[in-house]
C-alpha positions as CSV (number, residue, x, y, z in Angstrom):
1,M,82.4,99.6,78.8
2,R,85.7,97.2,79.9
3,D,85.2,94.9,82.5
4,V,87.6,96.6,85.9
5,Y,89.4,94.4,88.3
6,I,91.3,95.2,91.7
7,L,94.8,95.0,90.4
8,G,96.1,95.6,94.2
9,V,95.2,97.2,97.9
10,G,97.2,98.3,100.9
11,M,96.2,99.8,104.0
12,T,97.3,101.5,107.3
13,R,96.9,99.7,110.5
14,F,94.0,102.3,111.7
15,G,94.4,103.6,115.2
16,R,96.6,106.3,116.2
17,H,99.3,108.0,114.5
18,L,100.7,111.1,116.3
19,D,103.7,110.5,114.6
20,K,102.9,110.6,111.2
21,T,101.4,113.3,108.7
22,H,98.7,112.6,106.4
23,S,101.1,112.6,103.2
24,E,103.2,110.0,105.2
25,L,100.2,107.8,106.2
26,A,99.0,107.8,102.3
27,Q,101.9,107.2,101.1
28,E,102.5,104.1,103.5
29,A,99.3,102.6,102.1
30,V,100.3,103.4,98.6
31,R,103.6,101.6,98.5
32,L,101.3,98.3,100.2
33,A,98.9,98.6,97.0
34,L,101.5,98.8,94.6
35,A,103.4,95.8,95.8
36,D,100.8,94.0,96.0
37,A,99.6,94.7,92.5
38,G,103.1,93.9,91.6
39,T,103.3,97.1,89.4
40,E,105.3,100.1,89.8
41,A,104.7,103.7,90.2
42,S,104.6,105.0,86.7
43,A,102.1,102.5,85.8
44,V,99.4,104.7,87.2
45,D,97.6,107.0,85.0
46,S,95.2,108.6,87.0
47,T,94.3,109.1,91.1
48,V,91.5,109.8,92.9
49,Y,92.1,110.9,96.7
50,A,90.1,110.9,99.3
51,T,89.6,112.9,102.5
52,V,87.1,115.3,104.9
53,V,89.2,116.7,107.5
54,Q,92.6,117.0,106.0
55,G,92.2,120.6,105.7
56,F,90.7,121.4,108.8
57,F,93.9,119.4,110.6
58,A,96.6,119.8,108.6
59,G,96.1,123.1,106.9
60,E,96.7,121.8,103.9
61,M,93.5,122.7,101.6
62,S,94.6,122.3,98.2
63,I,96.1,119.7,96.0
64,P,97.0,117.0,98.8
65,S,96.8,114.4,96.2
66,Q,100.3,115.8,94.9
67,F,101.6,116.4,98.2
68,A,101.2,113.2,99.1
69,L,101.9,111.3,95.5
70,R,104.5,113.1,93.3
71,P,107.3,112.1,95.7
72,L,106.2,108.1,95.1
73,G,107.2,109.0,91.5
74,I,103.3,109.3,90.9
75,G,102.7,112.7,88.2
76,G,101.6,113.7,85.1
77,V,98.2,111.9,85.7
78,R,94.4,113.2,85.7
79,T,93.8,113.7,89.3
80,L,90.9,114.2,91.5
81,T,89.9,115.0,95.1
82,V,86.6,113.7,96.6
83,E,85.0,114.1,99.7
84,A,81.4,112.1,100.9
85,A,82.0,112.1,104.8
86,C,82.5,108.8,106.0
87,A,82.3,107.2,102.0
88,S,85.3,109.3,100.7
89,S,86.7,106.6,99.4
90,T,84.6,104.3,98.4
91,M,83.3,107.3,96.2
92,G,86.9,107.9,95.3
93,L,87.3,104.0,94.4
94,H,83.8,104.3,91.7
95,T,85.4,107.3,90.3
96,A,88.5,105.7,89.3
97,I,86.0,102.5,88.7
98,A,84.3,104.7,86.2
99,Q,87.6,106.1,84.6
100,V,88.9,102.5,83.8
101,Q,85.2,101.3,82.6
102,S,85.6,104.2,79.8
103,G,88.7,103.9,79.0
104,Q,89.9,107.2,80.2
105,S,92.2,105.2,82.5
106,D,94.4,101.6,82.2
107,V,95.8,101.8,85.8
108,A,93.8,104.1,88.3
109,L,94.5,104.6,92.1
110,A,92.1,104.9,94.7
111,L,93.1,106.5,98.3
112,G,91.5,107.5,101.1
113,V,93.5,108.9,104.0
114,E,92.4,110.6,107.8
115,K,94.0,112.1,110.6
116,L,91.6,112.4,113.6
117,Y,93.9,112.2,116.4
118,S,95.3,114.9,117.9
119,E,96.9,116.2,121.2
120,D,95.1,119.7,121.1
121,R,91.8,117.4,122.7
122,A,89.5,120.5,121.7
123,K,90.6,120.0,118.2
124,K,90.5,116.9,117.9
125,F,86.4,116.3,119.0
126,A,85.9,119.7,116.8
127,V,85.2,117.7,113.6
128,F,82.1,116.5,115.3
129,Q,81.0,119.3,116.1
130,Q,80.3,121.3,113.0
131,P,76.8,123.1,112.7
132,L,75.1,121.6,109.9
133,D,75.6,118.1,111.7
134,I,74.1,119.4,115.1
135,E,71.6,120.6,113.5
136,V,70.4,117.4,111.7
137,A,71.4,115.3,114.8
138,E,68.3,117.6,117.0
139,N,66.1,117.6,114.3
140,Y,66.7,114.1,113.8
141,V,66.0,113.5,117.7
142,A,63.2,115.4,117.7
143,V,61.4,114.2,115.0
144,T,61.4,110.1,116.4
145,R,60.8,111.5,120.2
146,D,57.2,110.3,120.1
147,K,58.8,106.9,118.2
148,L,61.4,105.6,120.5
149,A,61.5,102.6,122.6
150,P,62.0,104.3,126.7
151,V,64.7,104.7,128.3
152,P,65.1,102.7,131.4
153,P,65.2,105.3,134.5
154,E,68.9,104.1,135.5
155,F,70.1,105.3,132.3
156,E,67.9,108.4,132.3
157,G,70.5,111.6,131.7
158,P,72.2,113.5,129.5
159,S,74.5,111.8,126.7
160,P,77.9,113.2,125.7
161,N,76.8,114.9,122.8
162,I,73.8,115.0,120.4
163,L,75.5,113.3,117.7
164,M,75.5,110.3,119.8
165,E,72.0,110.6,121.4
166,A,70.4,110.4,117.7
167,Y,72.5,107.2,117.0
168,A,71.4,106.2,120.3
169,A,67.7,107.6,118.5
170,Q,68.0,105.4,116.0
171,A,68.8,102.2,118.2
172,R,65.4,103.2,119.9
173,L,63.9,103.6,116.9
174,H,64.6,99.9,115.6
175,M,63.9,99.0,119.3
176,A,60.4,100.3,119.0
177,T,59.7,99.4,115.5
178,Y,60.3,95.7,115.6
179,G,61.6,94.4,119.1
180,T,65.5,94.6,118.7
181,T,67.3,94.3,122.4
182,R,69.6,95.9,123.6
183,R,71.3,92.4,123.7
184,Q,71.2,91.6,120.0
185,I,73.1,95.3,119.6
186,A,75.8,93.9,122.0
187,A,76.0,90.5,120.4
188,V,76.5,92.7,117.1
189,A,79.5,94.6,118.5
190,A,80.7,91.3,120.8
191,K,81.3,89.6,117.4
192,D,83.2,92.3,115.9
193,H,85.6,93.0,118.3
194,A,86.5,88.7,118.5
195,H,86.6,89.5,114.7
196,S,88.9,92.3,114.8
197,A,90.7,89.9,117.6
198,L,92.1,88.0,114.3
199,N,92.9,91.0,112.0
200,P,96.6,92.6,112.5
201,L,95.2,96.0,110.9
202,S,92.5,96.6,113.4
203,Q,92.4,99.8,116.0
204,Y,91.3,97.3,119.0
205,Q,92.2,93.6,118.8
206,N,90.4,92.3,122.1
207,S,87.5,89.7,122.4
208,M,84.4,90.6,124.2
209,T,81.8,89.2,125.2
210,I,77.7,90.4,125.0
211,E,78.0,90.5,129.3
212,E,81.0,92.8,129.0
213,V,80.1,94.5,126.0
214,L,76.7,95.7,127.9
215,A,78.8,96.2,131.3
216,A,80.9,98.8,129.4
217,P,80.5,102.4,130.0
218,N,77.3,103.8,129.0
219,V,77.1,106.2,126.1
220,A,73.6,107.2,125.2
221,W,71.1,104.2,126.0
222,P,71.3,101.7,124.7
223,L,74.7,102.1,123.5
224,T,78.2,101.6,125.5
225,V,81.6,102.8,124.3
226,P,82.3,99.2,122.5
227,M,78.9,99.5,120.5
228,C,80.4,102.7,118.7
229,A,83.4,103.4,116.5
230,P,86.9,105.3,117.9
231,I,88.6,108.1,116.7
232,S,91.3,106.9,114.0
233,D,94.0,108.0,111.9
234,G,94.9,105.6,108.9
235,A,94.8,105.2,104.5
236,S,93.9,102.9,102.7
237,A,94.6,102.4,98.9
238,A,92.9,100.2,96.2
239,I,94.5,99.7,92.2
240,V,91.9,99.4,89.4
241,C,93.0,98.6,86.3
242,S,91.1,97.0,82.8
243,D,90.6,93.7,82.0
244,E,93.0,94.3,79.0
245,T,95.8,95.1,81.6
246,I,95.1,91.9,83.1
247,R,95.4,90.0,80.4
248,K,98.7,91.7,79.6
249,L,100.1,90.9,83.2
250,G,99.1,87.5,83.5
251,A,97.9,88.7,87.0
252,S,96.4,86.0,88.6
253,R,95.3,87.4,92.0
254,A,93.3,90.1,90.5
255,I,89.3,90.3,91.8
256,R,86.6,91.5,89.5
257,I,84.1,94.1,90.2
258,V,80.6,92.9,89.5
259,A,78.8,96.3,89.9
260,A,79.3,99.5,92.3
261,D,76.5,102.5,92.4
262,S,75.9,105.0,95.1
263,R,72.4,107.7,95.6
264,T,71.8,110.2,97.9
265,G,69.0,109.1,101.0
266,Q,65.7,111.1,100.2
267,D,62.9,112.6,103.0
268,R,60.8,109.8,104.1
269,A,59.0,108.8,107.5
270,P,61.8,107.5,109.6
271,D,60.2,104.5,110.4
272,D,59.8,103.8,106.3
273,Y,62.4,100.9,106.0
274,P,61.7,99.9,102.9
275,H,62.4,103.0,101.5
276,H,65.7,103.5,103.2
277,V,68.8,104.5,101.4
278,T,70.5,101.1,101.6
279,R,67.4,99.2,100.0
280,L,67.7,101.9,97.5
281,V,70.6,101.4,95.9
282,S,71.2,97.6,96.8
283,A,68.2,96.6,94.6
284,R,69.9,98.8,91.5
285,V,73.1,97.2,92.1
286,Y,71.9,93.6,92.7
287,E,70.0,94.1,88.9
288,R,73.1,95.5,87.4
289,A,74.8,92.4,89.0
290,G,72.3,90.2,88.2
291,L,73.2,88.7,91.5
292,G,70.8,88.9,94.9
293,P,71.6,88.7,98.5
294,E,71.5,85.0,98.9
295,D,74.7,84.8,96.4
296,F,77.0,86.6,99.1
297,D,79.6,84.4,100.9
298,L,80.4,87.8,103.1
299,A,79.9,91.4,103.6
300,E,81.6,94.5,104.7
301,V,78.7,96.9,106.3
302,H,79.3,100.4,107.8
303,D,78.8,100.6,111.4
304,A,79.2,103.7,112.7
305,S,77.4,102.1,115.8
306,S,76.3,98.5,116.1
307,I,73.0,99.6,115.3
308,G,74.4,100.7,112.1
309,E,75.5,97.3,111.4
310,I,71.5,96.0,111.9
311,I,70.0,98.8,110.0
312,Q,72.6,98.5,107.0
313,V,72.2,94.4,107.1
314,E,68.4,94.5,106.9
315,G,69.0,97.3,104.1
316,L,71.1,94.6,102.0
317,G,68.7,92.1,102.5
318,L,70.9,89.5,104.0
319,V,68.3,89.0,106.7
320,A,64.6,90.0,106.8
321,P,63.6,93.3,108.3
322,G,63.5,93.6,112.3
323,E,66.0,89.8,112.3
324,A,69.4,91.3,112.1
325,G,69.9,91.3,115.8
326,L,68.2,87.5,116.0
327,A,70.6,86.7,113.3
328,A,73.7,88.2,115.1
329,E,72.4,86.7,118.7
330,R,72.3,83.2,117.0
331,G,75.2,83.3,115.6
332,E,74.4,83.4,111.4
333,L,76.8,86.4,111.0
334,S,80.2,85.8,112.7
335,L,83.0,84.2,111.0
336,G,81.8,80.3,110.1
337,G,78.0,81.6,110.4
338,R,75.4,81.5,107.1
339,I,76.6,85.2,106.1
340,P,79.8,86.5,108.2
341,V,79.4,90.6,108.3
342,N,82.2,92.4,109.4
343,V,84.6,90.0,110.0
344,S,87.8,92.5,109.3
345,G,85.9,94.1,112.9
346,G,83.9,96.4,111.5
347,L,84.1,100.3,111.9
348,V,83.5,99.5,115.9
349,S,86.9,97.5,116.2
350,K,88.9,97.4,113.4
351,G,88.8,101.4,113.4
352,H,87.0,104.6,111.8
353,P,89.1,107.0,109.8
354,L,86.6,108.8,107.9
355,A,88.0,108.9,104.3
356,A,89.9,105.5,104.6
357,T,87.0,103.8,105.9
358,G,85.7,102.8,102.8
359,I,88.4,101.3,100.5
360,G,89.2,99.5,104.1
361,Q,86.1,97.7,103.2
362,I,87.4,96.6,100.1
363,H,90.7,95.7,101.2
364,E,88.9,93.4,103.7
365,L,86.8,91.9,100.8
366,V,89.9,91.1,98.4
367,T,91.9,89.6,101.0
368,Q,89.1,87.4,102.0
369,L,88.0,86.4,98.0
370,R,91.8,85.9,97.6
371,G,92.0,83.5,100.6
372,E,94.9,85.0,102.1
373,A,92.8,86.5,105.7
374,G,94.6,83.8,108.0
375,A,92.6,82.9,111.4
376,R,89.5,85.1,109.7
377,Q,89.2,83.7,106.8
378,V,86.0,82.9,105.6
379,E,85.8,79.5,104.3
380,G,85.3,79.1,100.0
381,A,84.5,83.0,99.7
382,K,83.6,83.4,96.2
383,I,81.5,86.9,96.3
384,A,81.1,89.7,98.6
385,V,79.1,92.8,99.3
386,A,80.4,96.3,101.0
387,E,77.8,98.9,101.9
388,N,79.8,102.7,102.9
389,S,77.4,105.1,104.3
390,G,78.1,108.8,104.2
391,G,77.2,111.4,106.4
392,F,73.8,112.0,107.4
393,Y,70.6,113.7,106.5
394,G,67.1,114.3,107.5
395,V,66.0,110.7,108.7
396,E,69.0,108.4,107.4
397,D,72.2,108.4,105.7
398,G,73.4,111.1,103.4
399,M,74.6,108.6,101.0
400,S,74.9,104.6,100.7
401,A,77.6,103.3,98.7
402,V,77.3,99.2,97.6
403,T,80.6,97.4,95.9
404,I,80.2,94.1,94.9
405,L,83.6,91.9,94.3
406,A,84.1,88.4,92.6
407,R,87.2,86.3,92.1
């Protein structure tokens, strides 16, 4: 099995792109990745294209990669299209890595793209109202109801939809289990909004204090609007290659992929955090890498809501169970802290264009490990970890994908 490196990355700004098609967003990210890699489109010999809702929104139900990539001169290659909900592009990246490791490919392109904004409001929100997703959310709320921290009387009332109610139930379960507070969840959100103000590719670039996060409109207690990821458009791309290719090119900015793996969730008790999918897959990846959570200089984790960051940070073992909220409140997870998390701004502030999110995390870590992150640079960053979740089933993420990178 060959060593694999990330040769180049590219990413559009996440946000609202009503004037661009899926293909145009994808092409922008790929052009940036090729330029960053210092290579031509003709060097790419395989591609993995990731999207979740392109068929629904654009009516393009087949060969989306060819429509996006042929105009760039990428043709005559092996290609795959993958979907794994919010972890789609990470799974695309892992697939590209496996192709290069095995010798099936020398230079592989992984790409994630999504357009969720639409002037048709009903269409824009319909993707979040799929029957099976609603059923899973309803079941989660039902099975956790007796285990949750109570909602203060002044915040009682209907939530916007059952999916947000399920996110809130996750938060209230963690609060009841470990004593996590609403202020600590707000501290996570405030940290990430402060980070995103330093990231020119973030959807939101306004710092917020903990008090401002708490005072924002309520979504479903304890969550306020700034604690929840927005609707986003965007694309991200990564070019991976073999160590032999790196030697031929003499590339000095390539970042090594130390280990990568994923697994699906499983049936368990809602508060059985020791068997959370992220804890299980990260243990396997750490063993493969010969590293532990104490070795990382920074992390990007999945935070569709800020309680998600708390759960994932603990699942990765970056802090002890139940202590991520406290760590955020103390500044340990902030830029300049013990283990900076989501220096990009995270999903809640950088944005969350579903299939583009995973490689968006990788874009940030590659930039950091190269020492090219500017005002948000983590000093001395050498080893980093990303965790990207996809979907929700039963009582946890449908899957979790973990990637370790090193300079």
